[in-house]
N, C-alpha and C positions, 0 to 999 in steps of 0.2 A: 735465745742467743746467750752464749756464756759471758759471764763477767770477765772483762779483759784481764783483770788482776789475778784471775784464777787459771789463766791459760799459760802454757809453757812457751819455750823458745820457738820461734817461727820455723816451720818447715815448708818444703815445696813439694806439692803433690799434683800430678796431672789430673785434670777434671775428666775422669772416665765415665762414659755412659750417662751424660747429663740427660739425654733424651729418655732413657729408660727410667731414670729417677723421676723425671717430671711426669711421665705417664703413670707412675705408681703413686704420685702425690707425696713424695718424700723430700721436699726441698729444704726442710728445716734441718740444719746440721745436727741438732741434739737428737732428733728422731732417728736419723740415719745411724749415728754412732751408737744409739741405744739398741738398734736392731741388728743382731748378728746375722740373721737370715738375709737381710738386704745386702750386707757386705759380702757374704759368701756368694750370693747370686751374682754380684758385680764381678767378683774375682774369677768366677768360672768362665766368664765370657772372654775369649782370647782375641777377638777381633773388634775393631771399632772403626767408624768412618773417619776419613781424613778431615781434620778440622778446617773449616773455611775461615775467612778473615773474621767473621763474627763468632766462630765457634772455637777459636784457638784456645789451647789449654791455659788456664790461669792457676794461680797458686793459692794455697790456703794460708790463713794467718793463725798461728798458735793453736793448731788443732793437732790431733794425733796423726801420725804419718800414714795410717791406714785409711783415713777418711777420704772418700771419693768426692766429697762436696767441696767446690772451690770457695775461697773466701770472697771472691768477686767474679762474676761472669763477664765483666767488661774486658775486652781485649786491649792490648797495648795501644792500638789505633784509637779505640773508643776512650780509653783513659787519657790519651794525649788531647783529644778533642774536649773532654770535660775539663781537664786542667787548664787548657787554653781559655775556655769560657770564664772559669772562675778567676783566672789570672787577669783577664781583661776587666772583670768586675772589680778586682782589687785596685786597678789603676785609678779609680774615681776618688778614693780617699787621698791618694798621693797627689793627684792633679788639684783637687779642691784645696789642699793645704799648701802645696809648693808653688802653684801658679800665682799665688797671692803675695808671696814674700817680696818680689821685686817692686811691686806697686804700692807698698806700704807708704812710702813718702808721698806719692802722688795722690792716694786716697785721702791721706791726712790733709793735704793742701786743698783738695777739692771739697771736702766736708768741713773744713775750717776747724780741725782739731789737731792735737799734737801727735807725734809718732808714738809716744808712750801709750796714748789712748787707743790707737789702732793696734798696737801690740797686745792690748787687753782683749781685742777681738780674736787674736790668735790664742790667747789664754782660754777664753770662753769656748772657743772651738775645740781645744784639746780636752777641756773638762767633759764636754758631751761626747767627744771621741772616746773617752774612757768609760763613761757611764752607759751609753746606749748599747754597746755590745753585750753588756750583762743582761739586757732585756731581750734583744733580738737573738743573741746566742742561745738563751734558754728556750725561746720559741722554736728556733731552728733544730735544737736537739730533741724536741718533743713533737712538733707539728710538721716538720719537713724543711729541707733546705730551699727547695724551689719556690714555694709560696712566700717564704720569708724574704728571699731575694727580690721578688716582685714588689712587695710592699716597701722595701727599702728604697728601691729606685723610683717609685712613685713619689715618695717623700723628697728625695734628692732633686728630682726634676722640678717639683713645685718650688723648692727653696731657691734654685738657680734662677728661675724666672723672676722671683721677687727680688733677689740680689741685683739682677741686671737693671731693675727699675728703682732701687732704693735711692732716697735723697737725704736721709737723715742718719746720724751716727747710731742712734738707738735701733733703727731698723736694720742697719748693718750687723750689729751684734746679735740681735735676736735671730735673724735669718741665717747667719753663719752657724749658730747653734743648731737650727733645724737642718741645715745642710749637712753638718757633721753627724747628726742623728741618722740621716739616711745613708751616708757613705761609709762611715767608720766600721759598721758591722760586716761589710763585705769581706773583711780580712778574717774575722772569726768564722763566718759561715763557710768561706772558701777552705779554711783549714779543716773544718768539719767534713766537707766533701772529700778532700784528699784522704782523711782518715777513714772514710767509709769504703774507699775503693782500692787502697794500696796496703801492702804489707810492709813491715819495718825495713826489710832489706832494700826496698826501692823507694821508700818514703822520703829519704833525705834528698834524692835527686828531684823528685816531683815537688817537694817543698821549696827547693832551690828555684825551680822555674816559677813557682807561684810567687815567691818573694820577689823575683825579678819583675814580675808583672806589677807587684805592689810598688816597686822602687824605680821602675823606668821613668815615671813622671818626675822623679828627682833630677833626672838628667835633662829632660826637655820641658818640664813644667815651668821652671823659672825663665827659660828662654822665651817660651810662648808668652808668659806674663809680661816680660819686658817689651817684646815686640808689639803686643796688643796695646800696652799702655803708651808706647811711643808713636803709634800710628792711629789706631781706631779709638783709643781711650780705654781706661781700666774696666768699664762696663762690658766691653767686648769679651773679657775672659769668662764672664758668667753666661753670656749668650753662647759661647763656644761649649761650655759645660752642659748647657741646656740641650743643644743639638746632639752632642756626643751621647748623653745619657738617654735621650729619647730613642735614638737609633739602636743603641745597645740593648735597651729594654725589649725592643721588638725581637732582636736576635735571641736574647736569653729565653723569652717566652717560647719561641719555636724550637730551640735546640736543647736546652739543658734538661736532662732527666732528673727525676727524684732519686737520691742515693741514700737517704736515711735508712739505716739497717732495720730499725724497728718498724718501718713501713714497707720496705721492698726487699728485705733480707739481703742476699748477695746480688741483687739486681734482677732476679728471675720472677719475683712477685710483682704483678702489675700495680702501678699506682692508680689512684682514682681521682676523678674530677680535675680541678685545676692543677693538681700535682702531677698529672700526666702530660708530657709535652707532645705537641703534634708530631715531632720526629719519632718519639717513642711509639706512638700509635702506628705509624707507617712501618717501623721495624718489627713490631709485633705481628702485623699482617704478613710481612714477607718471611718472617722466621718464627712461626708459631711454636716450633719445637723448643725454643728457648724460654717459653713462658710457662710459669707454674699455674695450674688451675686452682690452687688452693691458697688461701691467705696464710700468713705465718701462724702455725698452731702453737698453743701454749705460750703465747707472748702477747701481753697487753701493751697498748700504746702508753709510753711513759708520760706522766703528768708534767706540766710546765713547772720547772724549778728555777725561779728567778734568783734564788740564793745560791745556785750551783757554783758560780764563779767565786763567791765569797767563801763557800765551804771548802773549795779547793785551796784558796789562799790561807785558810785557817789550819790546813794540814801541814805539818812540818816537812812532809816528803818533798815538796817543791817550792815552798815559800822563799827559801834562801836564793835559789837560782832566779826566781821571778824578780826579787829585789835587785839582784846583781845586774841582770839584763836591763831592767828598767832604769837603773842609775846611769849606765853607760849610754843608753839610748837618749836619756834626758840631756846629758851634757852635749851630745851631738846635736840634738834638736835646738838647744840654746844657741849653739854656734851658728847653725843654719839661719835661725831667726834674726840674729843680730848682724849677720854679714851685710845685708843690704844697707842698713843705717851706718855701719862702720866704714864700709867701702865708699859710701857717698860722702861722708865727712872727712875721711883720711885721704882718699885719692880723688875726690871730686867727680865720681862717675855718674852718668845719667841712667835712665831706666833700662835702655837696651843694653848698655855696657854692664850694668849690674846683673841683668839676666844671664849674660854670657859667662860671668864669673862662676855661676852655679853649675856649669857643665862638668867641671872636674869632679865636684862632689857627686853629681848624678852618675857619672861613669864609674866612679869608685863603688857606689852602692850596687850597681848592676853587676859588675865584675865580682864583688864580694859575695853576693848571694848565689850566683851561678857556680863559682868555684867552691864555695862552702858546701853546697848541696851535694856535689859529686864527692867531695872529700868526706862528708859524713857517711855516705854509702860505702866508701872504701874503708873507713875506720870501723864501721859496724861489721862489714864482712870479715875484716881481719880479726876483730874481737871474737866473732862467732866461731871462726875456724880454730882459734887458739883456745877457746873455752872448752874444757873437758869435764867441768863439774855439773851440778844439778842445774836445771833450767832456771829455777828461782834465784840462783846465785850469779846469773849472767851480769857482767859489769856494764850496765847500761850507761851509768854516769860517765865512766871512762870512755866508752865508745862515742858518746855524743858531746861531751863537754871538755875533753882534755885539751883541745886546740885553743880554748879561750885564753890560756895564759899568754900565748904569743900575741893574739889580736888585741888583748887588753893592754899589754905593754906598748904596742905601737900606737894605740889610741891615746894613751897618756902622754907620750912624747909629742904627738901631733898637736894636741890641745895646748900644751905648754909653748911650743914654738909658734903656733898660730897667734896666741895672745901677745907675745913679746915682739913679734915682727910688726904687728899693727901698732904697738906702743911706740916703737922707734921708727915707724914709717919706712920699713925695709921694702925693697921692690915688691910689687904686688904679686909677682910670680910665686914668691915663697908661701904666703898664706893660701894661695889658690892650690898649690901642691899639697899643703897640709890638709886642705878640705877634701882632697881626693882620698888621702889615707884615713881621714876621719870617717868619710862615708863608707869606705871599704870595711874598716874594722867594726864600726857600729852595727851594720847590717849583718856582718858575719856572726857577731855575738848574738844578735837577735834571732837570726835564722837557726842557729844551733839550739838556742834555748827553746824556741817554738817547736822545733822537731822533737826535742826531748819531752815536752809537755804532751804532744799528741801521742807519743809512744806510751807514756804513762797512763793517759786517759783517752784511749781510742774511741770509746763510746760516748765520751763527753768532750770531743775535740773542740767544738765551737765554744763551749763554756770554759774550757781550759785556756784557749787562746784569748777569750774575753777577759779572763783573770789577769793575764800578763798585760793585756791591753789597758785594763783599768788602772793598774799600778803605774805603768809607764806614762800614760796620758795625764794622770793626776800629778805625777811628779814633773812631767814636762810642762804642764800648765803653770805650776808654780815657778819653774825654772825660766820659762820664756817671759813671764811677768817681771822677774827679778834681774835678768841678765843685763839689760841696758842700764837700769838705775845703779846696779853694783859697779858696772864698768865706768859709768860717769863719776861715781863717788870715789873710788879708790884707784882708778886707772885700768886700762885694758889688760896690761901685763900682769898686775897683781890679781885682778879678777880671775883670769884664766889659770894662774898659779893656784888659786884657791880651789878652782874646779878640778884641777889635776890632783890636788891633795885628797879631795873627796873620792875620786876614782881609785886612788891607791888604797884608801881605807876600805873601799867597797870590795876589794879583793878578798877580804875576810869572809864575805858571804859565799864566794866560790869555794874557798877552802872548806867551809863547813859542809857545803853540799857534796863535794867530792869525798870527804872523809866519812860522813854519816848518812848520806842520802840513801845508799843501797840498803843499809841496815834498817832504816826507818820504813822503807818500802816493804821489806820482808816482814817486819812486824805488823804492818797494816794488812798484808795478804794473809798472814796467820790469823789475825783477828777476824777477817772476813770468812775464813774457812770454819771458824768455831761456831 
């Protein structure tokens, strides 16, 4: 399989004569492209069977326009099913994080500790949320998506059982770290799956749906947390997560196919052992013509590279956009974390009422990621149609990152207004509306940045996503630990003015990426070709 950085601009080519190629054992794109006889033989044939739902033509990614081999054999229906599964998988990190926020005062009272100490459990959660994907993401990029998913959910399930029975503060902190280790990596692995099966022209939309799955819990998680705390008690939130994860794990084991390209190519090479889902076995029996009888030739399984995310961060090609995205995500996470304590102290709200105040933020995040995904596809298509130069000069940064100027400006204004309305105890509707725009803009920026990273590193999509996850979570851990003490020390208004200033200064990272990112990527590609 070609190095993605050595491939050209994406083209679309019908998948002609897949059956013929499979019978001839030519499933590897590099072999087909190297064989002129195979291409001539395909071009001579003037008729082909009508594609069924499972055999619908798919498009190739960054291959020559004459290549008859599709980038992925999965049909739009199959892609939608796979994206739905990984999107549901991504909900667990959001639920585990956001269902917790409204019950922070209640847990503090029940365990006999301060809210600041419970906030430290949020900090420790975010530290492991940043660190664990660097491990799981590297494993997923080398040993397969499906097996890594299974291990992650087993860890998450066990942690939820322990949290539901915890009676001491130290147990809470330790088990929250374990819970984060199991759930956080679903985001990186899911991004890897989408990178495996989609081309750039459609990737923005699929990433939008995936990010929506990640962020739907922001809308309903706090509400559920408040309802559970106000009725069944805060432990019920962890029993809910236990049942939810157990049921979903069974569904994932049955449905999700292996997509890692070094294992299954474009999907036509059968996976083996646990990596093959029961549904894949059934489909192979019903449609044997879609299955290759050979393993991937001339391609060895990639070794596990635990330093992959750090190596990506050390490259100047993407580090500036990673820091920019992480900074804006951190300020948003700080706001969400402190909302429960501030709303309780300023407006005297209870658990259920606090949970309801998070709805606006959650709705904003869902709308933000859905609209951003479609907008990214539109922008990419427009940039591709207007680009007449060499493929390596395609303005990827402009196609993916240009909209960030608007969303960053809206987020800065929202943060500033949010802080001062709480300072002067303005009607609660105003900070709630600000939280809507905060959620919308923060996830819009994060979605655009994540899609850009997957475009740049399609064969290391899980590691690339883990890289931005590492930075944003470590920054978020420090931010969530500091936001309440800073607000108490200098006042809420001044504190959020300080945060706004940091965001404005962070625009410099976006400027550097837009001005120099394309040149740095071309220099890297040239070095790889030498």
